C-alpha positions in Angstrom: 16.5 17.0 -33.5 16.7 16.6 -29.7 19.5 18.4 -28.1 22.5 16.7 -26.6 21.4 17.6 -23.1 18.0 16.0 -23.6 19.6 12.8 -24.9 21.9 12.8 -21.9 19.0 13.3 -19.5 17.0 10.6 -21.1 19.9 8.1 -20.8 20.4 9.1 -17.2 16.7 8.4 -16.5 16.9 5.1 -18.3 19.9 4.1 -16.2 18.1 5.0 -13.0 15.1 3.0 -14.1 17.3 0.0 -14.8 19.0 0.3 -11.4 15.6 0.4 -9.7 14.1 -2.5 -11.6 17.1 -4.8 -11.7 16.7 -6.4 -8.3 13.0 -7.1 -9.1 13.6 -8.4 -12.5 16.3 -10.8 -11.2 13.6 -12.5 -9.1 11.6 -13.6 -12.2 14.1 -16.1 -13.7 14.9 -17.3 -10.1 11.3 -18.4 -9.8 11.7 -20.9 -12.6 14.8 -22.5 -11.0 14.9 -26.3 -11.4 16.8 -26.7 -8.1 15.5 -26.0 -4.7 17.7 -22.9 -4.1 17.5 -19.2 -4.6 20.4 -19.2 -7.1 21.1 -16.8 -10.0 21.4 -17.6 -12.8 18.9 -20.4 -12.3 19.7 -24.0 -13.2 17.1 -25.7 -15.4 13.5 -24.7 -15.8 10.5 -25.7 -13.7 7.0 -24.5 -12.8 7.0 -26.4 -9.5 7.4 -23.4 -7.3 4.3 -21.7 -8.8 2.4 -25.0 -8.2 3.7 -25.1 -4.7 2.3 -21.6 -4.0 -1.2 -22.5 -5.1 -1.2 -26.0 -3.5 0.6 -25.4 -0.2 -2.0 -24.3 2.4 0.7 -22.3 4.3 1.1 -20.0 1.2 -2.6 -19.9 0.2 -3.8 -19.2 3.7 -1.3 -16.5 4.4 -2.1 -14.9 1.0 -5.9 -14.9 1.7 -5.2 -13.5 5.2 -3.2 -10.6 3.8 -5.7 -9.9 1.1 -8.7 -9.8 3.5 -6.9 -7.7 6.1 -5.6 -5.3 3.4 -9.1 -4.8 1.9 -10.6 -4.1 5.3 -7.7 -1.7 6.1 -8.1 0.1 2.8 -11.8 0.8 3.5 -11.4 1.8 7.1 -8.2 3.9 6.6 -9.7 5.7 3.6 -12.8 6.7 5.5 -10.9 7.9 8.6 -8.1 9.5 6.6 -10.5 11.3 4.3 -12.5 12.7 7.2 -9.3 13.7 9.0 -8.1 15.5 5.8 -11.3 17.5 5.6 -11.1 18.4 9.3 -7.5 19.5 9.1 -7.8 21.4 5.8 -10.8 23.4 7.1 -9.6 23.9 10.6 -7.6 26.9 11.8 -3.9 26.8 11.1 -3.0 26.7 14.8 -5.2 23.6 15.2 -4.8 21.8 11.9 -1.0 21.9 11.9 -0.5 20.0 15.2 -3.3 17.6 14.3 -1.6 16.7 11.0 1.7 16.3 12.7 0.1 13.9 15.2 -1.7 11.8 12.6 1.4 11.3 10.5 3.5 10.2 13.5 3.3 6.5 12.5 5.3 7.4 9.4 8.2 8.9 11.2 8.4 6.6 14.3 10.8 3.7 13.8 8.9 0.6 12.9 10.5 -1.5 15.6 9.6 1.0 18.3 6.0 1.1 17.1 5.8 -2.7 16.9 7.0 -3.1 20.5 4.4 -0.6 21.7 1.6 -2.3 19.8 2.7 -5.7 21.0 2.7 -4.6 24.7 -0.8 -3.2 24.3 -2.1 -6.2 22.4 -0.8 -8.6 25.1 -3.1 -7.1 27.7 -6.0 -6.7 25.2 -5.6 -10.3 23.9 -5.4 -9.0 20.3 -2.1 -10.8 19.3 -2.7 -13.1 16.4 -6.2 -11.8 15.6 -7.7 -10.3 12.5 -9.0 -7.3 14.6 -5.5 -6.7 15.9 -3.9 -6.7 12.4 -6.6 -4.4 11.1 -6.2 -1.9 13.9 -2.4 -1.9 13.7 -2.3 -1.7 9.9 -5.0 1.0 9.8 -2.9 3.2 12.1 0.0 2.7 9.7 -2.1 3.4 6.6 -4.0 6.5 7.7 -1.1 8.9 7.2 -0.8 7.9 3.5 -4.5 8.5 3.0 -4.3 11.8 4.9 -1.5 13.1 2.7 -3.1 12.0 -0.6 -6.5 13.4 0.2 -5.2 16.6 1.7 -3.1 17.2 -1.4 -6.3 17.1 -3.5 -8.1 19.4 -1.1 -5.3 22.0 -1.2 -6.0 22.6 -4.9 -9.8 22.3 -4.6 -11.7 25.5 -5.3 -14.2 25.9 -2.4 -16.1 28.5 -4.4 -17.6 25.6 -6.3 -19.2 24.3 -3.1 -20.5 27.8 -2.4 -22.0 28.1 -5.8 -23.8 24.7 -5.4 -25.1 25.7 -2.0 -26.4 29.0 -3.3 -28.4 27.1 -5.9 -30.2 25.2 -3.1 -28.1 22.1 -2.7 -27.7 20.7 0.8 -24.4 19.8 2.4 -24.6 16.1 1.5 -25.6 16.9 -2.0 -22.8 19.3 -2.4 -20.3 16.8 -1.1 -21.7 14.0 -3.3 -22.0 15.9 -6.6 -19.2 18.5 -6.3 -16.6 17.8 -3.8 -16.3 14.0 -4.0 -15.9 13.8 -7.8 -13.1 16.4 -7.8 -11.1 14.8 -5.0 -11.8 11.2 -6.0 -8.3 10.7 -7.5 -6.8 11.6 -4.2 -9.1 9.3 -2.3 -8.4 6.4 -4.7 -4.6 7.0 -4.4 -4.9 7.0 -0.6 -6.9 3.8 -0.7 -4.3 2.2 -2.9 -1.5 3.3 -0.6 -3.4 2.0 2.4 -3.9 -1.4 0.7 -0.3 -1.7 -0.2 0.9 -0.6 3.2 -1.2 -3.3 4.9 -0.4 -6.0 2.4 3.4 -5.4 2.5 3.7 -4.7 6.2 6.2 -7.0 8.0 7.8 -5.4 11.1 4.6 -5.0 13.2 3.2 -8.3 11.7 6.2 -10.2 13.0 5.4 -9.0 16.6 1.6 -9.7 16.5 1.5 -12.8 14.4 0.6 -16.3 15.7 0.8 -19.8 14.4 -2.9 -19.6 13.6 -2.8 -16.3 11.7 0.1 -15.4 9.4 0.2 -12.8 6.7 2.0 -13.3 3.4 5.1 -11.1 4.4 5.5 -13.2 7.5 5.2 -16.4 5.5 7.9 -15.1 3.1 10.2 -14.2 6.0 9.7 -17.6 7.6 10.4 -19.4 4.3 13.6 -17.4 3.7 14.9 -18.0 7.2 14.0 -21.7 7.2 14.8 -23.2 3.8 15.2 -20.5 1.1 12.5 -22.1 -1.0 12.3 -20.6 -4.5 8.5 -20.4 -3.9 9.4 -17.0 -2.5 10.7 -15.9 -5.9 7.5 -17.2 -7.5 5.4 -15.2 -5.0 7.5 -12.1 -5.7 7.0 -12.5 -9.4 3.3 -12.8 -9.1 3.1 -9.7 -6.8 5.3 -7.8 -9.2 3.0 -8.4 -12.2 -0.1 -7.8 -10.1 1.3 -4.5 -8.8 2.3 -3.5 -12.4 -1.2 -4.2 -13.6 -2.7 -2.1 -10.8 -0.4 0.8 -11.6 -1.1 0.6 -15.3 -4.8 0.6 -14.6 -4.4 3.6 -12.4 -2.5 5.5 -15.1 -5.1 4.6 -17.7 -7.9 5.8 -15.3 -6.1 9.1 -14.7 -5.6 9.6 -18.5 -9.2 8.9 -19.1 -10.3 11.4 -16.5 -7.9 14.0 -17.9 -9.5 13.7 -21.3 -13.1 13.9 -20.1 
């Protein structure tokens, strides 16, 4: 029989989970509202807002823009963040510490301040409203997440395994490919996932560097909310909620599978 303290702790955890999920779960019934309003509880039932998302070019274009930019950012930020994590981990403490603090600066600087600085630079460089501008800005924001995830894996990595492989005649590239990379792969994948989500959900910087010809999905959501409060926003939120849940579940299953093998 579980003790009373364990039952109480379980109930507390359940309550916290409900409080965290409640705002998200409310969006789901709102997406089926029969009226053109973000009202809860919804009135009637309709699929029209999901149809509007897939048929309206403003929504489909902004979604494809966010997806393409986020995929590019995930690749670029993962490569740069992984290399930076290796350099910091294997550098002297007096050098690695300041470098790490410098690279995670985008996480601690207020988003509005960072957005104003990026916008000022982009005006002179003619990068406002361009895919290149979005990729560069989002990569800068995503690198700290990759750095932290990969560095956490490297901190618990046993470097004697690399020494053993090298003593058996393996070159540096072979050691990295066959020994280091498989062991730190979960950290790299976590960093790539965080980089993708950071780019896909970013709104503050995107509002400053967007243009009528290039909008990301968060900007389109913000525009829709401020303009007409279209329930299509709730439909988009519901789709993103289920897509994110599937990604998280897939990641957990992948981690469980690696733990068993």
